C-alpha positions in Angstrom: 14.8 44.6 5.3 18.2 46.3 5.5 18.7 49.4 3.5 22.2 48.4 2.4 24.0 45.2 1.6 26.8 43.6 3.7 30.1 45.1 2.7 32.5 42.5 1.2 36.2 43.6 0.8 37.0 44.1 -2.9 39.7 45.9 -4.8 38.9 49.6 -5.1 38.3 49.5 -8.9 35.7 46.8 -8.4 33.5 48.8 -5.9 30.3 49.7 -7.7 28.2 52.6 -6.6 24.7 52.0 -7.9 23.9 55.7 -7.5 26.9 56.7 -9.6 25.8 54.3 -12.4 22.3 55.5 -12.3 22.1 59.2 -11.4 18.9 59.9 -13.3 16.1 59.9 -12.7 16.7 58.6 -9.1 17.7 61.0 -6.4 19.7 59.7 -3.5 18.4 61.1 -0.2 21.0 63.1 1.8 20.5 60.9 4.8 20.4 57.7 2.8 22.7 54.7 3.2 26.3 54.7 1.9 27.0 53.5 -1.7 26.2 49.8 -2.2 29.1 47.5 -2.5 28.5 44.1 -4.2 30.3 40.8 -4.3 32.0 39.9 -7.5 29.2 37.6 -8.7 26.5 40.1 -8.0 28.6 42.9 -9.5 28.9 41.0 -12.8 25.2 40.2 -12.7 24.2 43.9 -12.3 26.8 45.2 -14.7 25.6 42.8 -17.4 21.9 43.5 -17.1 22.4 47.2 -16.4 24.5 47.6 -19.5 21.9 45.7 -21.5 19.3 48.2 -20.3 21.6 51.1 -20.7 22.2 50.3 -24.4 18.5 50.9 -25.0 18.4 54.3 -23.3 21.8 55.9 -23.5 22.5 58.8 -25.8 26.1 59.6 -26.8 27.1 63.2 -27.5 28.9 64.2 -30.6 32.3 64.5 -28.8 31.7 61.0 -27.2 33.0 62.4 -23.9 30.3 61.0 -21.7 27.2 58.9 -21.8 23.9 59.9 -20.5 20.4 58.5 -20.7 17.1 60.1 -21.1 14.8 60.5 -18.1 11.9 60.3 -20.5 12.9 57.0 -22.1 14.3 55.1 -19.1 11.7 52.8 -17.5 12.6 51.7 -13.9 9.9 49.1 -13.8 11.2 47.4 -16.9 14.8 47.6 -15.6 14.1 46.1 -12.2 11.7 43.5 -13.7 14.6 42.3 -15.9 16.9 42.0 -12.9 14.2 40.1 -11.0 13.6 37.7 -13.9 17.2 36.7 -14.0 17.8 36.5 -10.3 19.0 33.1 -9.1 19.7 33.6 -5.4 18.0 35.2 -2.4 20.8 37.6 -2.1 19.9 39.1 -5.5 16.3 39.6 -4.4 17.4 41.2 -1.2 19.7 43.7 -3.0 17.0 44.5 -5.6 14.5 45.1 -2.8 17.0 47.3 -1.0 17.3 49.4 -4.1 13.5 49.7 -4.4 13.4 50.9 -0.8 16.2 53.4 -1.5 14.6 54.7 -4.7 11.1 54.9 -3.3 9.7 52.1 -5.6 8.9 49.8 -2.7 5.2 50.5 -3.1 5.0 49.4 -6.7 2.7 46.4 -6.6 4.0 45.1 -10.0 7.6 44.8 -8.9 6.9 43.4 -5.4 4.6 40.8 -7.0 7.4 39.8 -9.4 9.8 39.6 -6.4 7.3 37.3 -4.5 6.9 35.1 -7.6 10.6 34.9 -8.2 11.2 34.0 -4.5 8.6 31.2 -4.9 10.3 30.0 -8.1 13.7 29.6 -6.4 12.2 28.0 -3.3 12.6 31.0 -0.9 9.1 30.8 0.7 10.1 32.7 3.9 11.6 35.5 1.7 8.3 35.7 -0.3 6.3 36.0 2.9 8.6 38.8 4.2 8.2 40.7 1.0 4.5 40.3 1.1 4.2 41.4 4.7 6.1 44.6 4.0 3.6 45.7 1.4 0.9 47.9 2.9 -2.1 47.3 0.6 -1.7 44.2 -1.6 -3.9 43.9 -4.6 -5.3 40.6 -6.0 -2.1 39.9 -8.0 0.0 40.0 -4.9 -2.4 37.9 -2.9 -2.4 35.4 -5.7 1.4 35.3 -5.7 1.6 34.4 -2.0 -1.2 31.9 -2.1 0.4 30.3 -5.1 3.8 30.2 -3.4 2.4 28.4 -0.4 0.4 26.0 -2.5 3.2 25.2 -4.8 5.6 24.3 -2.0 3.2 22.2 0.0 2.3 24.6 2.7 -1.4 24.1 2.0 -2.6 25.2 5.4 -0.8 28.5 5.0 -2.2 28.9 1.4 -5.8 28.5 2.8 -5.0 30.9 5.6 -3.8 33.6 3.2 -6.8 33.1 1.0 -9.0 33.6 4.0 -7.1 36.8 4.9 -7.6 38.0 1.4 -11.4 37.7 1.9 -11.1 39.6 5.2 -9.2 42.3 3.3 -12.2 42.6 0.9 -10.0 41.7 -2.1 -12.1 39.9 -4.7 -10.4 36.7 -6.1 -10.0 36.2 -9.8 -9.6 33.2 -12.1 -6.0 32.7 -10.9 -6.9 32.7 -7.2 -9.2 29.7 -7.2 -7.0 27.0 -8.8 -4.3 27.5 -6.2 -6.6 27.5 -3.1 -8.5 24.5 -4.6 -5.3 22.6 -4.9 -4.5 23.3 -1.3 -8.0 22.1 -0.2 -7.5 18.9 -2.3 -4.1 18.2 -0.8 -5.0 18.5 2.9 -7.8 17.5 2.3 -10.2 20.3 3.5 -13.6 19.4 2.0 -15.6 22.0 3.9 -13.3 24.8 3.0 -13.4 23.6 -0.6 -17.2 23.7 -0.6 -17.1 27.3 0.6 -14.7 28.2 -2.2 -17.0 26.4 -4.6 -19.8 28.8 -3.5 -17.5 31.8 -4.0 -16.7 30.6 -7.5 -20.4 30.8 -8.3 -20.8 34.2 -6.7 -17.9 35.6 -8.7 -19.0 34.2 -12.0 -16.3 31.6 -12.7 -18.7 28.6 -13.1 -17.6 28.4 -16.8 -13.9 28.8 -16.3 -12.4 25.4 -17.3 -9.3 25.8 -15.1 -11.3 26.6 -12.0 -13.8 23.8 -12.7 -10.9 21.3 -13.2 -9.8 22.3 -9.8 -13.2 21.5 -8.4 -13.3 18.1 -10.1 -9.9 17.3 -8.5 -11.0 18.6 -5.1 -14.1 16.5 -4.9 -12.3 13.4 -6.3 -9.4 13.6 -3.8 -11.8 14.1 -0.9 -13.8 11.0 -1.9 -16.8 12.9 -3.2 -16.7 11.2 -6.6 -20.4 11.8 -7.2 -20.0 15.6 -6.8 -16.8 15.5 -8.9 -18.8 13.8 -11.7 -21.6 16.4 -11.5 -19.0 19.2 -12.0 -17.4 17.3 -14.8 -20.7 16.7 -16.5 -21.4 20.5 -16.6 -18.1 21.2 -18.4 -18.6 22.3 -22.0 -14.9 22.5 -22.9 -13.2 19.4 -21.4 -9.5 19.5 -21.6 -7.1 16.6 -20.9 -6.8 17.9 -17.4 -10.6 17.6 -17.0 -10.6 14.0 -18.2 -7.5 13.1 -16.2 -9.0 14.5 -13.0 -12.2 12.4 -13.2 -10.4 9.3 -14.3 -7.9 9.6 -11.4 -10.8 10.3 -9.0 -12.5 7.1 -9.9 -9.3 5.1 -9.8 -8.3 6.5 -6.4 -11.7 5.9 -4.9 -11.9 2.2 -5.6 -14.0 2.4 -8.7 -11.7 1.1 -11.4 -14.4 0.0 -13.8 -15.9 3.5 -13.9 -12.4 4.9 -14.4 -11.8 2.6 -17.4 -15.3 3.5 -18.9 -14.5 7.3 -18.6 -11.1 6.6 -20.3 -12.9 4.9 -23.2 -15.2 7.9 -23.5 -12.2 10.2 -23.6 -10.7 8.2 -26.4 -13.9 8.6 -28.4 -13.4 12.4 -28.3 -9.9 12.0 -29.8 -8.3 13.6 -26.7 -4.8 12.3 -26.5 -4.0 11.0 -23.0 -1.0 12.3 -21.1 1.1 10.3 -18.7 -0.9 11.3 -15.7 -4.1 9.8 -17.2 -2.2 6.7 -18.2 -1.0 6.3 -14.6 -4.6 6.2 -13.4 -5.7 3.8 -16.2 -2.8 1.4 -15.3 -3.9 1.6 -11.6 -7.5 0.7 -12.6 -6.3 -2.3 -14.6 -4.1 -3.3 -11.7 -7.1 -3.2 -9.3 -9.1 -5.4 -11.6 -6.0 -7.5 -12.4 -6.6 -7.3 -16.1 -3.1 -7.9 -17.4 -4.0 -8.2 -21.1 -5.5 -4.7 -21.3 -2.8 -3.4 -19.0 -0.2 -4.7 -21.6 -2.0 -2.7 -24.3 -1.6 0.5 -22.3 2.0 -0.5 -21.8 2.3 -0.5 -25.6 0.9 3.0 -25.7 3.5 4.1 -23.2 6.2 2.8 -25.4 4.7 4.4 -28.5 4.4 7.8 -26.7 8.1 7.6 -25.6 7.1 7.7 -21.9 8.7 4.4 -20.8 11.3 6.2 -18.7 8.7 8.3 -16.8 9.2 7.3 -13.1 5.5 7.3 -12.2 4.7 5.2 -15.1 7.4 2.7 -14.2 5.9 2.5 -10.7 2.5 1.8 -12.2 3.8 -0.8 -14.6 5.7 -2.5 -11.7 2.5 -2.6 -9.6 0.5 -4.0 -12.6 2.8 -6.8 -13.4 3.6 -7.6 -9.8 -0.1 -7.8 -8.7 -1.0 -9.9 -11.8 1.7 -12.4 -10.9 4.4 -11.4 -13.3 6.9 -10.5 -10.6 9.9 -11.2 -12.8 8.7 -8.6 -15.4 8.0 -6.2 -12.5 11.5 -6.7 -11.3 12.9 -5.7 -14.7 11.1 -2.4 -14.5 12.3 -1.9 -10.9 15.9 -2.6 -12.0 15.7 0.1 -14.7 15.7 2.8 -12.1 19.1 3.8 -10.7 17.7 5.3 -7.5 14.2 3.9 -6.9 11.9 6.0 -4.8 10.2 4.6 -1.7 7.0 4.1 -3.6 8.9 1.9 -6.1 10.4 -0.2 -3.3 6.9 -0.6 -1.7 5.4 -1.7 -5.0 8.0 -4.4 -5.6 8.0 -5.7 -2.1 4.2 -5.9 -1.8 4.1 -7.5 -5.3 6.4 -10.3 -4.1 4.4 -10.8 -1.0 1.0 -10.9 -2.7 2.2 -13.5 -5.2 3.8 -15.8 -2.7 7.4 -14.8 -3.2 7.9 -13.9 0.4 11.6 -14.8 0.6 12.3 -12.4 -2.4 10.3 -9.7 -0.6 12.4 -10.1 2.6 15.6 -10.0 0.5 14.5 -6.8 -1.2 13.7 -5.3 2.3 17.2 -6.2 3.4 18.7 -4.6 0.3 16.6 -1.5 0.9 17.8 -1.1 4.5 21.4 -1.8 3.5 21.2 1.2 1.2 20.0 3.4 4.1 16.7 4.0 2.4 14.2 4.9 5.1 11.1 2.7 5.0 7.6 3.8 5.8 4.8 1.9 7.5 3.7 0.3 4.2 7.2 -1.1 3.7 7.4 -2.5 7.2 3.9 -3.9 7.1 4.5 -5.7 3.8 7.8 -7.1 5.1 6.0 -8.4 8.2 3.5 -10.1 6.0 6.4 -11.7 4.1 7.7 -13.1 7.4 4.2 -14.4 8.2 4.1 -16.3 4.9 7.5 -17.8 5.4 6.5 -19.0 8.9 10.0 -18.7 10.4 9.7 -17.9 14.1 13.3 -16.7 14.2 12.8 -14.4 11.2 9.6 -13.1 13.0 11.6 -12.3 16.1 14.2 -10.4 14.0 11.4 -8.4 12.4 9.9 -7.6 15.8 13.3 -6.5 17.0 13.7 -4.3 14.0 10.3 -2.6 14.6 11.1 -2.1 18.3 14.2 -0.1 17.4 12.5 1.9 14.7 10.0 4.8 14.6 7.2 2.3 14.0 7.4 0.7 17.5 4.2 2.5 18.5 2.4 2.3 15.2 -0.9 0.5 15.7 -1.0 -0.9 12.1 2.5 -2.2 12.3 1.9 -3.8 15.7 -1.3 -5.4 14.4 0.7 -6.9 11.6 3.1 -8.3 14.2 0.3 -10.0 16.0 -0.8 -11.7 12.8 2.8 -12.6 12.0 3.5 -14.3 15.2 0.3 -16.2 15.1 1.1 -17.5 11.6 4.6 -18.4 12.7 3.3 -20.7 15.3 3.6 -18.6 18.5 0.2 -17.3 19.7 1.9 -16.5 23.0 4.2 -14.0 21.3 1.2 -12.6 19.5 -0.3 -12.0 23.0 2.8 -10.2 24.2 2.6 -7.8 21.3 -1.1 -7.3 21.9 -0.6 -6.6 25.6 2.1 -3.9 24.9 -0.2 -1.8 22.7 -1.5 1.0 24.8 -4.4 2.2 22.7 -6.1 -0.8 21.2 -8.6 -0.3 18.5 -11.1 -2.9 17.2 -8.6 -4.0 14.5 -6.0 -4.9 17.2 -8.6 -6.9 19.2 -9.8 -8.7 16.1 -6.3 -9.6 15.0 -5.7 -11.3 18.4 -9.0 -13.2 18.2 -8.1 -14.4 14.7 -4.7 -15.6 16.0 -6.4 -17.6 18.7 -8.8 -19.0 16.2 -5.9 -20.1 13.9 -4.5 -22.1 16.8 -7.9 -23.6 17.9 -8.1 -21.7 21.1 -11.8 -20.9 21.0 -12.3 -20.2 24.6 -9.5 -17.6 24.7 -11.0 -15.9 21.7 -14.4 -15.6 23.3 -12.9 -14.3 26.6 -11.1 -11.7 24.6 -14.3 -10.7 22.9 -16.0 -10.0 26.2 -13.0 -8.0 27.4 -13.2 -5.9 24.3 -16.8 -5.2 24.9 -16.0 -4.2 28.5 -13.4 -1.8 27.1 -16.3 0.0 25.3 -15.4 -1.1 21.8 -17.9 -2.4 19.3 -17.0 -5.4 17.1 -16.8 -5.3 13.3 -17.2 -8.0 10.7 -13.6 -9.1 11.0 -14.1 -9.6 14.7 -16.8 -12.1 14.0 -14.7 -13.9 11.4 -12.1 -14.5 14.1 -14.6 -15.6 16.7 -16.4 -18.0 14.3 -13.1 -19.4 13.1 -12.0 -20.0 16.7 -15.3 -21.7 17.5 -15.3 -24.0 14.4 -11.6 -25.0 15.0 -12.5 -25.8 18.6 -15.8 -27.6 18.2 -17.7 -24.8 20.1 -20.9 -25.3 18.1 -23.5 -23.6 20.3 -21.2 -20.8 21.2 -20.4 -20.1 17.6 -24.1 -20.4 16.6 -25.1 -17.9 19.3 -22.4 -15.4 18.3 -23.5 -15.6 14.6 -27.0 -14.7 15.5 -25.9 -11.7 17.6 -24.1 -10.1 14.7 -27.0 -8.0 13.6 -27.3 -6.7 17.2 -24.1 -4.8 16.4 -25.4 -3.6 13.0 -23.2 -6.1 11.1 -24.7 -7.9 8.1 -23.2 -11.4 7.7 -21.1 -11.9 4.6 -20.2 -15.1 2.7 -17.2 -15.7 5.0 -19.4 -15.7 8.1 -21.9 -18.1 6.5 -19.0 -20.4 5.4 -17.7 -20.4 9.0 -21.1 -21.5 10.3 -21.5 -24.3 7.7 -18.0 -25.5 8.7 -18.9 -25.2 12.4 -22.0 -27.4 12.0 -20.6 -29.7 9.4 -17.4 -30.6 11.3 -19.5 -31.5 14.3 -21.5 -33.9 12.3 -24.7 -31.7 12.0 -24.8 -32.2 8.2 -28.6 -31.9 7.9 -28.6 -28.7 10.0 -25.7 -27.3 7.9 -27.6 -28.2 4.7 -30.8 -26.5 5.9 -28.7 -23.5 6.9 -27.3 -23.2 3.4 -30.7 -23.6 1.8 -32.2 -20.8 3.9 -29.4 -18.2 3.5 -30.6 -14.8 2.5 -27.8 -14.5 -0.1 -26.8 -16.9 -2.9 -24.3 -19.5 -1.5 -20.8 -19.0 -2.9 -17.8 -21.2 -3.4 -16.7 -20.9 0.3 -20.0 -22.1 1.6 -20.3 -25.1 -0.7 -16.6 -25.9 -0.1 -17.2 -26.0 3.6 -20.1 -28.4 3.2 -18.1 -30.7 0.9 -15.3 -30.8 3.4 -17.7 -31.7 6.1 -19.1 -34.5 4.0 -15.7 -35.9 3.4 -15.0 -36.0 7.1 -18.2 -37.8 7.8 -18.3 -39.8 4.5 -21.7 -38.5 3.4 -21.4 -39.2 -0.3 -24.9 -38.1 -1.5 -24.7 -34.6 0.1 -21.1 -34.3 -0.8 -21.8 -35.0 -4.5 -24.5 -32.3 -4.4 -22.1 -29.8 -2.9 -19.5 -30.8 -5.5 -21.9 -30.1 -8.4 -22.5 -26.6 -7.1 -18.8 -26.0 -6.8 -18.0 -27.3 -10.3 -20.6 -24.9 -11.7 -19.3 -21.9 -9.8 -15.5 -22.7 -10.0 -14.9 -25.4 -12.6 -11.1 -25.1 -12.7 -10.3 -25.3 -9.0 -8.3 -28.4 -8.5 -9.1 -28.5 -4.7 -12.8 -29.2 -5.3 -12.0 -32.4 -7.4 -9.5 -33.5 -4.8 -12.1 -33.2 -2.0 -14.6 -35.2 -4.0 -12.1 -37.9 -4.8 -11.1 -38.1 -1.2 -14.7 -38.5 -0.2 -15.1 -41.4 -2.7 -11.9 -42.9 -1.4 -12.9 -42.7 2.2 -16.1 -44.6 1.2 -14.0 -47.0 -0.9 -15.9 -46.1 -4.1 -12.9 -46.7 -6.4 -14.8 -46.4 -9.7 -15.9 -42.9 -8.7 -12.3 -42.0 -7.7 -11.2 -43.1 -11.2 -14.0 -41.0 -12.8 -12.8 -37.9 -10.9 -9.3 -38.5 -12.1 -10.5 -38.8 -15.7 -12.5 -35.6 -15.3 -9.4 -33.8 -14.0 -7.3 -34.9 -16.9 -10.0 -33.8 -19.4 -9.9 -30.3 -17.8 -6.1 -30.2 -17.7 -6.1 -30.0 -13.9 -3.2 -31.4 -11.8 -2.8 -31.7 -8.1 -0.3 -29.4 -6.4 2.7 -31.3 -5.1 2.7 -31.6 -1.3 5.7 -30.2 0.5 6.8 -29.4 4.0 9.3 -26.8 5.3 11.1 -27.0 8.6 13.1 -24.3 10.2 16.4 -25.4 11.7 18.8 -22.8 13.2 17.1 -20.0 11.3 17.3 -21.9 8.0 14.4 -23.4 6.0 14.6 -26.8 4.5 11.9 -28.1 2.2 10.9 -31.7 1.5 8.5 -33.4 -0.9 7.1 -36.9 -0.4 9.8 -39.5 -0.9 12.4 -36.8 -1.4 15.9 -38.2 -1.7 17.6 -35.1 -3.0 18.7 -33.8 0.4 22.4 -34.2 1.2 21.5 -36.1 4.4 18.8 -38.2 2.8 20.4 -41.4 3.9 20.3 -40.4 7.5 16.8 -39.0 7.1 15.4 -42.3 5.7 17.2 -44.2 8.4 15.5 -42.1 11.0 12.1 -42.5 9.2 12.5 -46.3 9.4 13.5 -46.1 13.0 10.4 -44.0 13.8 8.2 -46.5 11.9 9.6 -49.4 13.9 9.0 -47.6 17.2 5.5 -46.7 16.2 4.6 -50.3 15.4 6.2 -51.4 18.7 3.9 -48.9 20.4 0.9 -50.5 18.7 0.3 -47.9 16.0 -1.8 -49.2 13.1 -1.6 -47.1 9.8 -4.8 -45.8 8.3 -4.2 -47.1 4.8 -7.2 -45.3 3.2 -5.5 -41.9 3.8 -2.9 -42.8 1.2 -5.5 -41.7 -1.3 -5.7 -38.2 0.3 -3.4 -36.8 -2.4 -4.0 -37.5 -6.1 -0.6 -36.8 -7.6 2.8 -37.4 -6.2 2.4 -38.5 -2.6 -0.2 -41.2 -3.4 2.4 -43.1 -5.5 4.7 -43.6 -2.5 5.0 -47.1 -1.2 4.4 -46.2 2.5 2.6 -43.4 4.3 5.7 -42.8 6.4 7.3 -41.0 3.4 4.9 -38.1 3.4 6.7 -34.8 3.4 5.9 -33.8 7.0 7.3 -37.2 8.2 10.6 -36.5 6.3 10.7 -33.0 7.8 10.3 -34.4 11.3 13.0 -37.0 10.7 15.4 -34.2 9.5 14.5 -32.1 12.5 15.2 -35.0 14.9 18.7 -35.7 13.5 19.6 -32.0 13.4 18.5 -30.7 16.8 19.3 -31.7 20.4 16.6 -33.6 22.4 13.7 -31.5 23.6 13.9 -28.9 20.8 10.6 -27.9 19.4 10.2 -28.7 15.7 8.3 -26.2 13.6 7.0 -27.3 10.2 4.8 -25.7 7.5 2.9 -27.9 5.1 1.1 -26.6 2.0 -1.6 -29.2 2.1 -4.0 -30.4 4.7 -2.3 -33.1 6.9 -3.7 -36.6 6.3 -5.4 -38.6 9.0 -2.6 -41.2 9.2 0.2 -38.6 9.6 -1.8 -36.7 12.2 -2.2 -39.8 14.3 1.4 -40.9 13.9 2.8 -37.5 14.8 0.8 -37.5 18.0 2.4 -40.7 19.1 5.9 -39.5 17.9 5.6 -36.4 20.2 5.0 -38.8 23.1 7.7 -41.3 22.3 10.4 -38.7 21.8 9.2 -36.1 24.3 9.1 -33.5 21.6 6.7 -30.7 20.9 6.0 -30.5 17.2 4.1 -27.5 15.7 2.7 -28.0 12.2 1.0 -25.4 10.2 -1.1 -27.0 7.4 -3.3 -25.4 4.8 -6.0 -24.5 7.3 -4.7 -24.2 10.8 -2.0 -25.0 13.4 -1.5 -28.3 15.1 0.5 -28.3 18.4 1.5 -31.9 19.1 2.7 -32.6 22.6 2.7 -35.6 25.0 0.6 -37.7 22.5 -2.1 -35.1 21.9 -2.9 -32.4 19.5 -4.2 -28.9 20.2 -6.9 -29.4 17.6 -8.4 -32.3 19.7 -8.6 -34.4 16.5 -11.1 -31.8 15.2 -9.9 -30.3 12.0 
């Protein structure tokens, strides 16, 4: 460091010689630097604080001709410490350090430690390191200062490096050393280094220091070692709010919300008042278990404690209400913040997407980018999921283009989401293009492509891809087999799917409920009902809702009333308020023309207060989405739409089409009351598409319910009569209608 400060031109009477002001007890060396000359701001700073010190030490003579100060009472350490405490800029620290060098005080550990700490406090990390490096033999206090500086400012690797150098220098750490280095180990995370520090804590006798032990709890919790964290926590005699908060946060962050809430209740029994950090973790736990009622009680505590403006709590409350379906309430919290952080934006966008408000999620993403707020991969992935929900291919292409021009174009997670998005927007070919351009494909990428093929009923392609993945040296995971089994069941590949299922354990994968449900669906759709029933009865785990639902659906397809009733009974006991189960049973009775049984199901639904969801279809025309319900006459072009519907019905009859009248009972609420099957929502959407697009344009439609048999047969013929490709995404899969055939092969 320079021995003198840069000279700044000042009026002569404003040039301050520090040596002249302070002739005793400091002796200026003959060959030393010229008198120091300070800027005005620094001059005032030194004059003020120097005179303050001077008043304590100056003695006036009787004639009051000059002031002097006693060498015995003047304390340079105290004087310079006062200057350091009130320094606000790096320049001040440089000047003070220069004076220490000039006056021979540069080897005083106390003052250098204060300089390092002050440099850390004002954010001058490099300055702190230079000061440290110039000191020849740092003691534990100076080592602590530089470790704390690095840890405080997020240079965790440097903090650990300096701690290691401290050990090499044979300087024993104290109770202030360990919390800082443990914080650095937690943040990286560096579990192995943290374990070594834990050993040193025992060797140096700090196993009872509550601050050190709190650091250990946080270390193990943040590194996923929650059992070890709990062991350390259990040995604490004096548990502070930091102790409780660390273990609660550990459980919440490691996917154990129930345990986090239990510890929180134990903390309340000890009358420890929670702080906002603990409340953030508790809200996260209630969010994970989707317990809105208890979450609201914590919200009440937040208000009582006056913490409702704390940004982290607002984020937690936003996430809680959004995940629990209260997106409007969540938006109120979001709107309270003038400049929401990225985490805030992510919480709101993902909340919209998870609750089916995909369009609102996309609007918020547009608003975020218009404000030049830089998204992260979580933001982009959530927005891609929103595009997948909407089902708009044009919107999907826009999202793909955005990613290609962003820093996320090579992000594997983002590109995997794009594969899923294109598949759900009706273009498995575009999914394959994204898949092919990913250079380093992991098992998640391969699995996403297989699931995409399965969604479109391309079972053979999915199996071919599976073998290609194996040749690439990758092992499948449980999601891979979900995609394969879905592809097989949607394509009627019974034996192939059966064989794949029984090879899962060869890869160390234990089948889950989703795999068993796929096999039941695979066998049931193909008409092997007895085989499917025996499979269910011999499952090593208790059959769940998805398994019995697959069996009931198969019974409806093949009109097996007895087995269907048995499956329905199991479903009603497991999930008594799911409307879909009652609809499936009613459809089964209707297909067998058991009208009395249909009426009983309707009565049972009314008694339970259950109503059938209204059917609707959405079509994309020129990038805009138009929604239709059965018999919908609210559209501005409804007259033209119904004229087109009548014309289509006439042409169908001329082509020999015979309506399947029993399928009018497929829906139990609105659509069943319509006079004709041609007024179903997908038929209206098709009619609107025909009058709104030129000949040959592909029509893309999304329907919230399963397409009925009659509409499925009619749309096949419409595609042939009008030479149109019609892509319909229903509640379970995609149907590509072209030249009088459907990609599902009438197997859905």
